[in-house]
VOPAGU-2260 file (C-alpha; in pm, 1 decimal, decimal comma):
REM VOPAGU-2260
SITE   aa  ch    i         X         Y         Z
SITE  UNK   A    0   -1329,3    -258,5     258,8
SITE  UNK   A    1   -1710,0    -278,3     308,0
SITE  UNK   A    2   -1692,5      14,8     553,0
SITE  UNK   A    3   -1512,4     228,4     295,0
SITE  UNK   A    4   -1780,3     172,5      30,4
SITE  UNK   A    5   -2057,0     227,8     289,1
SITE  UNK   A    6   -1913,3     566,7     391,0
SITE  UNK   A    7   -1886,5     673,9      26,1
SITE  UNK   A    8   -2241,0     558,1     -50,7
SITE  UNK   A    9   -2393,0     742,1     248,2
SITE  UNK   A   10   -2209,1    1062,1     163,4
SITE  UNK   A   11   -2321,4    1038,7    -197,9
SITE  UNK   A   12   -2683,0     985,3    -101,6
SITE  UNK   A   13   -2684,2    1289,8     128,1
SITE  UNK   A   14   -2555,1    1531,9    -134,4
SITE  UNK   A   15   -2686,2    1363,6    -449,1
SITE  UNK   A   16   -2797,0    1604,0    -722,1
SITE  UNK   A   17   -2960,9    1506,8   -1050,5
SITE  UNK   A   18   -2709,9    1465,7   -1334,1
SITE  UNK   A   19   -2766,4    1365,3   -1691,9
SITE  UNK   A   20   -2566,2    1079,0   -1846,2
SITE  UNK   A   21   -2367,5    1325,0   -2057,5
SITE  UNK   A   22   -2273,5    1532,4   -1752,6
SITE  UNK   A   23   -2152,2    1222,4   -1566,5
SITE  UNK   A   24   -1949,8    1067,9   -1847,0
SITE  UNK   A   25   -1576,7    1129,0   -1861,6
SITE  UNK   A   26   -1447,1    1314,6   -2165,2
SITE  UNK   A   27   -1131,8    1250,6   -2374,7
SITE  UNK   A   28    -847,1    1471,7   -2255,3
SITE  UNK   A   29   -1002,4    1524,8   -1912,4
SITE  UNK   A   30    -788,8    1515,0   -1596,4
SITE  UNK   A   31    -911,3    1372,5   -1264,6
SITE  UNK   A   32    -728,1    1435,8    -936,8
SITE  UNK   A   33    -836,9    1241,1    -627,1
SITE  UNK   A   34    -710,2    1323,3    -276,4
SITE  UNK   A   35    -790,0    1135,9      45,1
SITE  UNK   A   36    -691,3     884,6     312,0
SITE  UNK   A   37    -512,9     562,7     207,8
SITE  UNK   A   38    -462,3     272,5     447,0
SITE  UNK   A   39    -197,5      13,2     366,2
SITE  UNK   A   40    -273,2    -329,2     516,7
SITE  UNK   A   41      12,2    -576,3     454,7
SITE  UNK   A   42     -85,5    -942,6     416,8
SITE  UNK   A   43     271,8   -1057,8     456,3
SITE  UNK   A   44     405,6   -1411,9     429,3
SITE  UNK   A   45     768,3   -1416,6     540,8
SITE  UNK   A   46    1033,3   -1686,2     526,4
SITE  UNK   A   47    1195,7   -1802,7     847,3
SITE  UNK   A   48    1474,9   -1574,3     964,5
SITE  UNK   A   49    1815,1   -1721,4     883,6
SITE  UNK   A   50    2150,1   -1670,5    1055,5
SITE  UNK   A   51    2434,6   -1694,6     805,3
SITE  UNK   A   52    2214,1   -1895,1     569,1
SITE  UNK   A   53    2076,1   -2144,6     822,8
SITE  UNK   A   54    1730,1   -2118,4     982,6
SITE  UNK   A   55    1757,1   -1948,0    1321,5
SITE  UNK   A   56    1609,1   -2165,0    1598,8
SITE  UNK   A   57    1563,0   -2027,7    1951,5
SITE  UNK   A   58    1410,6   -2242,6    2222,9
SITE  UNK   A   59    1297,4   -2489,6    1959,8
SITE  UNK   A   60    1112,2   -2218,6    1762,9
SITE  UNK   A   61    1176,4   -2046,7    1432,1
SITE  UNK   A   62    1112,0   -1675,8    1370,8
SITE  UNK   A   63     974,4   -1453,6    1094,0
SITE  UNK   A   64     864,5   -1092,8    1044,6
SITE  UNK   A   65     526,0    -922,1    1022,9
SITE  UNK   A   66     450,4    -563,1     918,8
SITE  UNK   A   67     210,5    -312,2    1076,3
SITE  UNK   A   68     -62,2    -109,9     898,5
SITE  UNK   A   69     -44,4     263,9     829,7
SITE  UNK   A   70    -266,1     542,6     693,8
SITE  UNK   A   71    -135,7     835,9     491,0
SITE  UNK   A   72    -248,3    1099,6     244,6
SITE  UNK   A   73    -303,2     937,5     -95,9
SITE  UNK   A   74    -333,5    1108,8    -432,4
SITE  UNK   A   75    -409,0     981,2    -782,1
SITE  UNK   A   76    -381,8    1176,6   -1105,0
SITE  UNK   A   77    -563,6    1029,9   -1405,2
SITE  UNK   A   78    -571,7    1132,9   -1770,3
SITE  UNK   A   79    -873,2    1017,6   -1973,1
SITE  UNK   A   80    -793,2     877,1   -2318,9
SITE  UNK   A   81   -1166,3     852,0   -2395,2
SITE  UNK   A   82   -1492,0     816,1   -2200,7
SITE  UNK   A   83   -1386,6     475,5   -2062,1
SITE  UNK   A   84   -1007,6     439,4   -2063,7
SITE  UNK   A   85    -761,5     634,5   -1853,5
SITE  UNK   A   86    -399,3     631,6   -1734,8
SITE  UNK   A   87    -349,5     681,5   -1360,6
SITE  UNK   A   88     -49,9     760,3   -1138,8
SITE  UNK   A   89     -73,6     677,7    -767,3
SITE  UNK   A   90     134,1     872,0    -513,9
SITE  UNK   A   91     122,1     924,0    -135,5
SITE  UNK   A   92     299,9    1071,8     160,2
SITE  UNK   A   93     551,3     816,6     296,0
SITE  UNK   A   94     395,4     518,9     470,3
SITE  UNK   A   95     561,3     433,1     802,2
SITE  UNK   A   96     572,6      71,8     921,2
SITE  UNK   A   97     726,3    -143,8    1191,4
SITE  UNK   A   98     856,9    -493,4    1118,8
SITE  UNK   A   99     754,7    -706,2    1417,0
SITE  UNK   A  100     875,9   -1046,0    1527,8
SITE  UNK   A  101     681,2   -1370,1    1506,6
SITE  UNK   A  102     759,0   -1710,8    1655,4
SITE  UNK   A  103    1059,4   -1713,6    1888,1
SITE  UNK   A  104    1083,2   -1332,3    1879,3
SITE  UNK   A  105     708,3   -1271,4    1907,6
SITE  UNK   A  106     635,4    -920,0    2033,5
SITE  UNK   A  107     976,3    -775,2    1945,1
SITE  UNK   A  108     962,7    -463,4    1727,0
SITE  UNK   A  109    1258,0    -533,0    1498,1
SITE  UNK   A  110    1279,1    -232,4    1265,9
SITE  UNK   A  111    1105,5      87,1    1157,5
SITE  UNK   A  112    1100,5     192,7     792,3
SITE  UNK   A  113     920,5     410,3     537,6
SITE  UNK   A  114     808,6     341,5     183,4
SITE  UNK   A  115     663,7     519,1    -119,6
SITE  UNK   A  116     444,7     320,8    -363,9
SITE  UNK   A  117     429,9     504,8    -700,5
SITE  UNK   A  118     206,7     300,4    -932,1
SITE  UNK   A  119     118,8     356,0   -1297,5
SITE  UNK   A  120    -205,8     189,8   -1407,4
SITE  UNK   A  121    -446,1     156,1   -1695,9
SITE  UNK   A  122    -807,9     216,9   -1586,5
SITE  UNK   A  123   -1136,0     108,1   -1745,4
SITE  UNK   A  124   -1446,3     303,3   -1634,3
SITE  UNK   A  125   -1783,7     138,3   -1680,1
SITE  UNK   A  126   -2089,0     335,6   -1791,6
SITE  UNK   A  127   -2220,0     545,1   -1499,0
SITE  UNK   A  128   -2553,0     459,1   -1339,0
SITE  UNK   A  129   -2735,7     717,1   -1123,1
SITE  UNK   A  130   -2410,7     901,9   -1060,7
SITE  UNK   A  131   -2210,7     591,5    -966,2
SITE  UNK   A  132   -1930,8     487,3   -1203,4
SITE  UNK   A  133   -1734,5     172,3   -1112,0
SITE  UNK   A  134   -1395,1      98,0   -1261,8
SITE  UNK   A  135   -1116,3    -159,5   -1262,9
SITE  UNK   A  136    -747,2    -120,0   -1328,7
SITE  UNK   A  137    -409,8    -291,0   -1350,1
SITE  UNK   A  138     -58,3    -153,0   -1353,0
SITE  UNK   A  139     301,7    -161,8   -1238,6
SITE  UNK   A  140     424,8     -61,3    -893,9
SITE  UNK   A  141     769,3      45,0    -777,0
SITE  UNK   A  142     805,5      44,3    -399,3
SITE  UNK   A  143    1088,9     258,2    -264,4
SITE  UNK   A  144    1189,6     156,4      88,9
SITE  UNK   A  145    1401,8     394,9     294,5
SITE  UNK   A  146    1495,8     514,2     647,5
SITE  UNK   A  147    1531,1     155,8     772,1
SITE  UNK   A  148    1645,3     146,1    1134,0
SITE  UNK   A  149    1670,1    -125,2    1400,3
SITE  UNK   A  150    1472,9     -51,9    1716,0
SITE  UNK   A  151    1645,0     -33,7    2058,5
SITE  UNK   A  152    1436,9    -339,3    2156,3
SITE  UNK   A  153    1578,5    -537,5    1865,2
SITE  UNK   A  154    1935,6    -431,9    1940,0
SITE  UNK   A  155    1894,0    -551,6    2299,3
SITE  UNK   A  156    1742,4    -881,6    2182,8
SITE  UNK   A  157    2020,3    -948,8    1932,2
SITE  UNK   A  158    2290,3    -845,0    2179,7
SITE  UNK   A  159    2165,0   -1129,1    2401,5
SITE  UNK   A  160    2258,3   -1361,8    2115,0
SITE  UNK   A  161    2605,5   -1209,9    2088,9
SITE  UNK   A  162    2511,9   -1004,5    1781,2
SITE  UNK   A  163    2596,7    -634,1    1815,8
SITE  UNK   A  164    2614,8    -326,3    1592,4
SITE  UNK   A  165    2336,7    -438,5    1361,4
SITE  UNK   A  166    2228,8    -239,6    1055,2
SITE  UNK   A  167    1922,6    -335,8     850,8
SITE  UNK   A  168    1858,6    -305,1     479,0
SITE  UNK   A  169    1528,9    -370,6     296,6
SITE  UNK   A  170    1532,0    -408,5     -81,7
SITE  UNK   A  171    1305,4    -202,8    -308,5
SITE  UNK   A  172    1037,3    -390,0    -503,3
SITE  UNK   A  173     878,0    -394,3    -849,9
SITE  UNK   A  174     547,4    -575,7    -899,2
SITE  UNK   A  175     197,9    -576,5   -1047,5
SITE  UNK   A  176     -99,9    -391,1    -904,1
SITE  UNK   A  177    -473,8    -454,3    -943,4
SITE  UNK   A  178    -759,4    -234,8    -827,7
SITE  UNK   A  179   -1134,6    -181,9    -826,0
SITE  UNK   A  180   -1322,6     127,5    -723,0
SITE  UNK   A  181   -1618,7     353,4    -776,3
SITE  UNK   A  182   -1659,1     725,6    -843,0
SITE  UNK   A  183   -1975,7     906,7    -741,7
SITE  UNK   A  184   -2022,4    1217,9    -955,0
SITE  UNK   A  185   -2151,4    1504,2    -740,0
SITE  UNK   A  186   -2159,3    1747,1   -1031,7
SITE  UNK   A  187   -1961,0    1822,3   -1346,7
SITE  UNK   A  188   -1648,1    1906,7   -1144,5
SITE  UNK   A  189   -1652,9    1707,7    -818,7
SITE  UNK   A  190   -1675,0    1342,5    -717,1
SITE  UNK   A  191   -1637,6    1106,7    -422,3
SITE  UNK   A  192   -1423,1     796,1    -462,4
SITE  UNK   A  193   -1369,0     467,2    -282,7
SITE  UNK   A  194   -1121,2     203,1    -398,9
SITE  UNK   A  195    -932,2    -111,2    -301,2
SITE  UNK   A  196    -595,8    -197,4    -453,7
SITE  UNK   A  197    -373,1    -507,3    -422,3
SITE  UNK   A  198      -0,8    -461,5    -480,6
SITE  UNK   A  199     259,9    -733,2    -531,6
SITE  UNK   A  200     547,0    -624,0    -304,1
SITE  UNK   A  201     836,0    -856,7    -220,0
SITE  UNK   A  202    1143,0    -753,1     -23,5
SITE  UNK   A  203    1458,4    -911,1     117,1
SITE  UNK   A  204    1560,3    -802,2     466,9
SITE  UNK   A  205    1921,7    -825,8     580,6
SITE  UNK   A  206    2073,6    -730,0     916,3
SITE  UNK   A  207    2453,2    -707,9     918,5
SITE  UNK   A  208    2645,2    -717,1    1247,0
SITE  UNK   A  209    2994,8    -599,9    1344,8
SITE  UNK   A  210    3104,5    -962,8    1371,8
SITE  UNK   A  211    3021,1   -1023,3    1004,8
SITE  UNK   A  212    2718,2   -1236,2    1094,7
SITE  UNK   A  213    2398,1   -1180,7     893,4
SITE  UNK   A  214    2029,7   -1229,4     968,3
SITE  UNK   A  215    1817,9   -1254,8     652,7
SITE  UNK   A  216    1454,4   -1307,7     555,2
SITE  UNK   A  217    1246,4   -1278,4     237,3
SITE  UNK   A  218     902,7   -1120,9     284,8
SITE  UNK   A  219     602,3   -1122,8      52,7
SITE  UNK   A  220     430,6    -806,0     177,9
SITE  UNK   A  221     142,3    -803,9     -77,1
SITE  UNK   A  222     -66,7    -528,3      86,6
SITE  UNK   A  223    -422,9    -421,1      27,3
SITE  UNK   A  224    -453,8     -44,0      -1,3
SITE  UNK   A  225    -797,2     102,9      85,0
SITE  UNK   A  226    -874,0     462,5      -9,1
SITE  UNK   A  227   -1158,5     710,1      39,2
SITE  UNK   A  228   -1108,4    1041,0    -139,7
SITE  UNK   A  229   -1258,0    1350,1    -296,3
SITE  UNK   A  230   -1186,5    1414,6    -663,8
SITE  UNK   A  231   -1191,0    1706,1    -904,0
SITE  UNK   A  232   -1241,3    1684,3   -1280,2
SITE  UNK   A  233   -1099,1    1948,6   -1512,7
């Protein structure tokens, strides 16, 4: 996160013009669109994988799932209610992740999936200082998970346990979101933005096999989302 704010600060210093306080301040009814790179970094905490309701133990070890990072195009659209308060919608191109094994199945890529994280938030912008305008926000996230698919590596691993024909399902999630960020106003129309957002995402994973057996695990994904973007005010 420190690197993100450093990049934004350096860029702002290089191109910094002189703006008056009135030129920097947001206006009621103004729209702000920000477009840039968003990195999702899950900080997951998963339950032990269970087979038919009982903890799966292999070689004296339990197993759980981790989730990889990904970077995609992120976009926010904000409507200013007044010079401080705004309503923001977060969208992005689909994030692509791999659920990886921990414990007894360490190193096994279990499943690939995609997700979309639309989030509606209320934003409070502090008074700008020398072009920099920090803000905080809170809102509600709906995470849509789709295109779940077991990897060939996972199918081979599970076949060794006598479990074949597996299909995986990951549940969608609804949770709170909190963020902090800063806009640097280049001029009356353009800005540079850096932000960090925490999202409460919980999902239940279930793998169903031809035999009727089920592998299940609950995962608290709870990612941090870091974004650097360019914005336009109109």
